[in-house]
N, C-alpha and C positions, 0 to 999 in steps of 0.2 A: 853419378852412385854415392861423391863426398854429402849432395842433399839428405841423403838418407841414412845415410851414415847418422849422420848427425841427430835426426830423430829417435835415431832406435843404434846407441852405441852396442848395445845387447846382443844387436840382430850379426853381429861380427863373421860368426856362419854363413847367414843368407846371402851375404852380400857376395862372400868366397864362393859360393856356390855360383852368383850370377856372373860372379866373373869366368868361372869355368865353359860356364855357357859358350860363353864369346869364343874360347879359344880350342875349343871340343871338337876335334876332326866331321869332316861336311859325311852326314848318311841318311840312309830314311830305313826305316823298316816302314814294310806295306803295311803289315797289317796287326791294326790294334790287335786284336784279336791274337792275343801271341801266341799261343798253344798248335795253334797251324803254320806246318811247314810253307816257308816261302811259296815254295815251285808248286804245292798244293791251293792256294789262295787261289777264287776266278771269283772274274771281274762281271757281271751282269749289265750296271748299267752303260758299258757302250754298247747295248743293245746285240754285238755280237760278244756272246762267253770267251773271255780273254786268261788266260792262265797271265799270271800277272808279271814274271818273267820276261811274258813277247807282248809286254803293255810300252810303247813309244811314246807314253807319259805318263807323269809320276802321279800315283794316286797315296789312297789310303782307304783304308777298311777298316770300323769297327762293328765285332758281329755283337749277339744277343752277351751272348755270355761273357764277353768282355764289362758289355754295359750293369748285367747284372753283378760279377763281381769284387768291382768299383764300384757299386751303392749309387749311381747318376740319378740324381733327383731333376736332374733338367740339362736337356737336350743341348744348351750352349755351353755347359761345362766338359759336356762329350767334345762337343765342335772344338771348345777353345786349347785341347790338348792336341790336336792336330795342325801340322804343319802348314802355315802363312795364313793359318784365319784368326781372328782377332775378332772381338764384340765392342759397340759400347751402349752397355743394359745400364738402363738408367733406374739405378736405387735395385731396388730386392725383387724378388721372383715376382713373372710375370706382369716385368713394367713393361717400358718403353728399353725395345731390344735393335740392334740391328747390326749385322750382319756386316764382316769387309773377310776378301779376300786377294790376295798379290796385288794390294796395294789398292784395288779401284772396291767399290758401294757396293752395297746390294742389289743396285739392278744390272750391274751383269756378275751377279750367282746365278742360278739358276737351279728353284729347287724343286726336284720332282718327287710324290708319292707313287708307289706303286706302279712307276710310268706314266704319269697322271702331271703336266706341269700345272703351279697352282701360283706362279707370278701374277700379280694381281696383274687387270689393264688399264684399271687409274693411277694406279702409280707408281708399278713395275718391277716390286719385290712385293717377299710375302706381310709386311706388315712387323707383328713381333708373336710373330708362330713358331718361331722355332724357341725364343723363351717358354713357350707356354702349351709346347707337347706335352704328349707323359713317356719317360723314355717306355716307359713299362711296355708298351706295344706294339716297339721296333726292332724284329727283327735282323736286322745292320741297315750300318748310314755306309756309301762310298761317296766320298772326297774326291770326285773326277779331274784336279788342278788342271787349268791352262783351255783353250780355246775349245767348246766340243760343237759349235755350231753346221756340224759338217751332219748331225746327231739331234741334236737338238731344234736348232735355230737361232730365233735372236737372245740375247739377257746372258750370252754363257758364254763371256769373254773371260773373265777371271773367272770360272767353270760351273762345275754340278752338284748339288748335296743332290744324293739319290738315293732316299729313306723307304723301303721296303717294312713293310707292317708285320705281325706276324702270321703262320698259317698254320697251319697244321700239320708240318713237319711230324712231330710226335707227342703222342697219348701224354696231357697235364691237364693239370686242375688244382688249383692255388688262388689263393687270396693271401691279402699282407694288410699291413696296421703301417702308418709311418707316425709319427710328433716328432716334433721339434721347435728352430726354435723362430723367433717374429710367428707365435701361434702353431706352425703350420701340422695340416691335418690332410691324411689321406687314407682311405680307403681303399681297396682295389681287385674284383674277382676276373680270371681268367677258365678260362676252357677251350684245349685242344686235341684232337684227335685225329687220327688216321685210318679209317678199315674199310674193308673189304667190301665193296657189294658190285654184285651181278660181275661183270669181264674188268671192272678196274678197281680203283682205289675213291672213297670220298673221305674229303678232306676237312673239314674244318676249324674255324676258333672265333671267335668269341670274348671280350675284353673289355671292358667297363673302369673306369676307375671317376672317384669324386675326391677336388682338393681344394680348401679350406685354408687362406695366410692373413694374419695381420703384413703388414707395410714396415716401412722404417719409420714411416712419419704417422700422428695418428689424422684418421680417417682415411689411410693408405688400406689398402685391400688386396687381396683374388682369390677367387671364387672359378670352379673350372670343375664343369663332366665333361669328361671325353665319351665316348665308344666306338668300338672296333669292330667290321664284321667283315670275314674273309672265307669264303665257300666255294672248293674246288673238287671234280669229277672225273679223271684220267685214265687213260686207256695204253695196252701201247702203242696205240695211234692219236691217237685222239688226245683231248683234255678241254674241257670249257670251264669257267670259274669268273667267279666276282668277289667287289672288294668293298666298303664300305666308312668311311671316317668321319666320324663326325665330335667335332670338340667346341662347345658353347662356354665360353670362361666373359669373365668381369671382371673388373681393378681398377678401387678407385688410386686418383696419384695425387701430390702437392703439384701445383703450377711454381714452375721455377722462374724468381725473378733475377733481372742480370744484367750487367751494363752491354748493350751492344756493339759498340768497334773503340776502336782506339786506345783499350787495355795497356796496359801493362801486368808484370807481376804485383806491383808495389799497390799499383790503384785500382787491379780489379775486386771487383763485389759479387757476389752471387749468393744467394739463399734461396731457398723454397717454402710455400707458404700454402700449410693442410689448409681441404677445405672440405667440408663433409657433402658436398653436391657437383663434385668436381670426379666422374668416372667415366669409361672409358666399357661399353661391350662387344664380343667378338663373336659371330655364326662362321663357321668353318666345313664347309662337307665336303667332301669330295669319294664319287661313286665313282667306281667301274666298271665292264663287262669285258670276259673276254675268251677266245675260243682259238685253239691251234690246231694242226693237222699237221700230219707228218703224208709226206705226197708220193715221195721213195724213200730207196736208203742216202740219208743226208741232206734231202730238202723238205723242208718244212715252212707253216703258209700260217702266218699269224693274221687275227683281227683284234684292236681295244676299241672299244667303246669307251668316252670318260665326259663328267658333266662335273667342273663344279660349283661354287655357290660360296661367296664368304660375303659378309657386313660389321662392317664395324663403323658404329653410332660413341659419339664423343655429349655428356651433356653433361653442364656446368653453368647450371644457374646463375641466375645475374641474382643475388639477393642481397647484397651491401658488404655489411664489413667483418674483415674476417682475420684481422688481429692488430698487434702493433708489432712495431721496428724497433730499437735504437738504434742510428744513428754513428757508424765505428766509426767514418773516415767524412774526412769534406768532399762535399762534390758528388754525393750518389744522387740526388735526384735538385734539379736547378735550387736551388738555394736554401738547400739542405747544411748544417753546421754538422759537425762530429758532436753525439751526445743527444742532438733532435730525438723529437719520438716522432715516425713518422707511421701513417696509420694506410695498413694495407687495404685495398677496398677494393669490386668491382668493377673494372673504370667505366661500364656505359649506364651506372647510375647518375653520373656529377660528383661537385663534393658536398653536395646536401641530398643525406635520401635519412631514412628509418628513423629523423629528427634528431636527426649526428651533424653538426658545422663541421666542417674538418676543413683543415687549413691546403695549402697547395702542397705541402710537401708528401702527400699522400703518393703510395704508388701504385699503378695500374699492371695487376699480372692480364696476359691475353687470354680472349675469355672466349667460350664456342661456346652455344647453346642450340645442344639436342642435332648435330648434325652428320649426317649419317653418310654414306661409301657403301655401295653395293656390287660389289665384279660379278659376272656371271662367265661360265665359259661352254661348250660341245669340241669336242673332240674323237678327232678317226685316224687310227692309225695300222695302216698295212704293211708288214714283213712279208717278206723275200728269205728265204733264209738258205745258205745251204754252205754243209760245211765237210768238207770235205781232209783226205788226209795229209793236201799239202795246202790246198787255197779253200778260205773261208768268202762267201761274197752276200753280200746284204743288199737291198734294194726295197726299201718303202716310198710311199706316201701318205701324204696329213692333210686332213685337213680340222683348220682351228676359226670355231668362231665364238667373238667374246662378247660383252656390252658391259658397259659402266654405266651407273648414276648416281647420281647425289642431290639431295635436301638440304634442308634445313636454314639455318639462320641466311647463309651466303647464297641464297638460290636450291633452284634445281636444273637439271640439267639432265641427260641423256644419250648415250653415243656406242658404237658398236663396230666392229671391223671383221674382217673374217681374213685367214694366209690360206694357201695351199702351196703344198710343197710334195713335191720330190729330189729323192737322195740316195747315195749310193754309198755303199762301206763294200772293204774288203783287206785280206789276209793275205800276204800270199810267204810258204812257210817251205825254206832253199837249206841241200846242206843238210838233213837231217835236223830241221828245224833252228837249227844255230844262227838263223841272220829270218828274220820275217821283216819283207817290207806291207808296208799296209798305207791305206792310200782313201782318200774319201772326197765325195760333192755332194751338194745339195742346192735346189735352185727356190728360194721363196717368192712368191707372185701375193700380195697386201691389195684390198680394197684401196684401201687409202693412200694409198703412195706409191706405188710400184713395188717392181722387186728388187733382188741381190740372190747374187751367188755366191757362194762359200764354199773352202777348198781345204784340204790338209793331207802331207805325205810326211810319214814318218819310218822308223829304222826301231828295228833293236836287235842287236849284234852280239850273240852267247859268244864273247873269249878266251870265256874255260868256261865248262859248267856251273861256276860260283859265280862267276861277270858277267856284268851284262851293264852293252853302252846303249846307249840307247837314244833318241835327238827324235824332233816333230817342226814344225813349219804348217802352221795353219791362220786361216782368215775367218774372222767372227766382226759382227755387228751388233748395235741396239737400238730398238726403232722406236719412235719417239710413242710415249702413253697416249693412250686418246685423250689427258686431260690436255698435255701439250699441243695436241692439235687440235683437240675443237673446244676447251676452253672458251665461252664465248668473248673473256675479256683479255685470256694474258695467250690465251695458242692464238700457233699458228697452223695453218695444214698444210703450209709449202714447208715444212722441217722434213729433213732426209735423215736416214739413220745412219751414227755413228759405225764409222767402219775402223776395225784392229788389224793387226798381226802380230803374232808372238811367234818368235826363235825360242827354242826348248832344247836341252839336251845336260843327260845325267847318267848316271856309271850309280845301278847295282850290283850288290855281292849279297851272298848268302852262305856261311862258312858247310861243308859235307855232311856236319854233324848238328847242324841246325844253330847251333851256340851261338853264334856272332851273325849279326842281320844288318846289312846297314844300305844307304842310298843318298846321293846329296845329286841334286839336280840345280842347275841354273835356267832363268827366264829372261828374258826382254820382250816386252808389249807396248803398243808403238795403237794411238786413237785419236783418229782425225773426225773433224767436223763433230765435234762434243756439243752436246743440248747443252745450252746454259740461259740460265735468265737474265734478260740484257736490260738493261740498264736507262743506256741512251735511247733506246726506239719511246720516241713518239707515239702516246696510249693515251688518250686523252679519256680512254673508260675505267682509267685507272687513280687513282685517290690524289695520288705525287701526276699526273699527267704523262709518267715514262715508264715502261716495261713490258716485256711480250719475252717469251720464248723464240731460242733460235739456235742455229750453226756458229762451227767454228772456231771454237778452243778448244783443244791440244793436251791429250794425256799422255807420259810416258811411265812407266815402270820397268824397275829390272828387279833382281834380285835372286841370291844363296838356300837350297829349302832342305835341312841335313838333318838325320833323323834315323837308329841307330835303336838296337838292342844286344847287349851280354847277357847270360847266363854266367854268373861270377861263383855260383858253386849251385850244385841240386836244392831245388823250391824257391831261390832268391836273380833276380833276375834285374840288371841295371838299363832301363831307357829314355831313349828324351829325345826332343827335337831343337832345335834352331835353324831359326828363319831371319835373312838382312831381307828386308827390303827401302828399297829406294822408290818413291811414289811421286810426281811432279804434275804440276799443270801451267798452262800456258793460256792466258785467253787472248783474245780478240788483238792483237797491239801493243802484248802487253810483254809482260817478261818472263818469265820460269821461275817459279816457285812452288816452293814444298806442299805436297796433298794436306792438309784437313783434318787431325783428329784418324791419322794413318800414320805406328808406331813403326822406323828402323830396324828396332829387336826385340827380337820376337822368342819366348824359351820356354820346354819344358824338363823336368831333368825330376826321374823318378826308380822307388823302390821297391817290388814286388815280391814279396814275401809268399806261395802257395804250397798249399797241399790239398792229399782230397777233403778235411774238413773246415779249412780254414785260410784266407785269402784277405792278404792286408797288405797297404802299401801306404808310403806318403809319395806327395809332388809337389815340387819348385814348379810355380806360372812370373815366367816376365814376365813385364807388360816396361817396355821403354817410352821415352817422353814425347807426346804426343801434343797437336797444335790444337786449341780450343779453335770451333768449329768459323771463327771470323778470322781468325789464321793470327791470333797476337800477342797472343797467350802460348806458354806451352806449359802441359799439363804434365807433374812431378812422375817420371819411373814407381815401378813398387813391385815387393817380392810378396807373393800369396803364398801359404804353405797348407796345402790339403791332403785331409787324412781321410781312411775309407777301409773299409775290414767286411767281409763275410762270415759270417760261422756256423757251419750243419751243425746245428747240436743232436739234431736226432735226424733218420734219412725223411723227416715229414718236415721237422723242421729248423728254423735257419734261420739268425738274427744279423742285421749290420746293421752299421754307420756310419757318416762319411758326416767329417769337420771340415769348413772349409775359411782357410783362411786362420788356422790356428792359432799363431802367437800375433792377432787383434792388429791387424799391420795397415799404417792406414792408404786406404785406397779411393784414386781419382780414376774413375773410366770416363765421365762426365761431367766438366768442371761445375760446382755449383750442386751437383749428386748427391745425399747423403748413403755413403756403400752402407748395408747393415753389416761391418764390423765381422767379428767372431761366428759362426753361420751352422748351427749343429743338428741334425734329424738321425734319429731309431727309429728303426721300422723290424715287424715280427713278420716271416711268411711263412704259412704251411702247405703246404705239397698235401693238398687228399688223393691223387691219384697218378 
């Protein structure tokens, strides 16, 4: 805090607020769409629809009303406000983006869209998609914290982000435009309706948005076109439907040049080099159809078929001199002295090209030339669900085929795998639902490496009508990616999966008048056989003669999550959360060390004023110190103040405003990457029916 205070003496109020975050009582409001009473919130990502008061793990729900009222333009910012979740975002909107939850990286966070797993077979994560999705197309976001392996299988040790796109639950047609900082321009149109048709109801939703934005640096940009469709027909006894999401985007970025290792805060150097021919293109498609039938009262069966497609291409033309920079310290590159002129050029050309004779002081950014990665999957999920007065039972079977292909300047290859799974989950409600017992088990059979069995047991005990004690113990695993298994240079087909065990306990409270709600949870996760890149393994195929993926490292995370909401007076609410995370890793034969890029402390504190026509709020986000990726330099903490407002000018016309980093505070999320500073977006929304 002292460093931040020295940089911003006028920010004493912000410093005080951050200090309060660390001292506030531990609690959590589980419904960020805060107008819904706690006992009415239902979680659907658990496959058995569960009331939040009966859940044996911690979760957060953000609904479309909250997304709209707070004028979010980025899904990253929606999730940043939730407990336990943080990001490493490189620069402006649409740029490189990595999600982290409970001290674990993106390969342990499963993302599900309309019930479809979208983590890529090649990388194990979803790339930059979280920062590129359009929030206007989202009906709800559920963050299920803790292992969800019995429901979803691999890659859910930290939790699941379950995104549901908008459907035709209500009649709505609108068009909107936005403009703002960094040349942000966005236009969107949507149609939604639900009508009687024959013996049932036909629902549809169609959304289209186009975004165009500049970046922080010259030549940076972000362009996106996203289309979303959803159609369903339902009667009293059955329903069928389908949904489709197609996101097509492109972003240009400035390459990062930095010292690789063994640095200190005093000696570390890093800067970005704008490049007009360095950009990424991406295409993400998620398509699914489903059918559900009521067999008899309380018993339903459901079949969902889905496919996913993702293609990412990195373009980096090797076209010579990019620019020059004055060296500010000695030793930036071998032989450099402070004040020397450094020439920045694409490294494959060598020191003499384009008629220029460059000195050995030249710095060479990494170069990728038209390298592409393509991931496909086919998924099937059959569920048989019984919902009774005291018992809910779910039995299911899944099949997933996945393929990863790549090509370009690093060679070409193609690998595939399939996994077949069976699972069962159940809840037992005893003593008039004051005691809920939950249990589940799952068996996954992989074609490439074998099988894994996971399970969980949990309890939710309503001590009083307002106070619930809950706890859960669950196992989980993360399978090696297809690249880690089959890459001809670095892969090892004998890799075993990482295995995890998580223990969680907590309390929920909601006052009878719904003016105060709070939750606190503590957890501990232990992961063995962590997959890592082992530089000690001889490998003649690599440039240095060593290096291949291997098992054997360990990881441990533990912490406290807290979230609360207080209705101070009519129309005015105070809400916030705080997360303490202790995340550590131990390499094979080494000592435990703090996990890089993970903050120990993170929190939000916000005030919201809401009336029939106006919703406005201010939120302070605190991010504690983190180690950069090399583990040798600590990144400074920061506090960011965001402002949002939506005003209903007429029944059809509304105006919105969102200002991020209102006080233009110095923010570093990834060391060396320049952030946008104060960022403002205004919007106009017209509802034509």
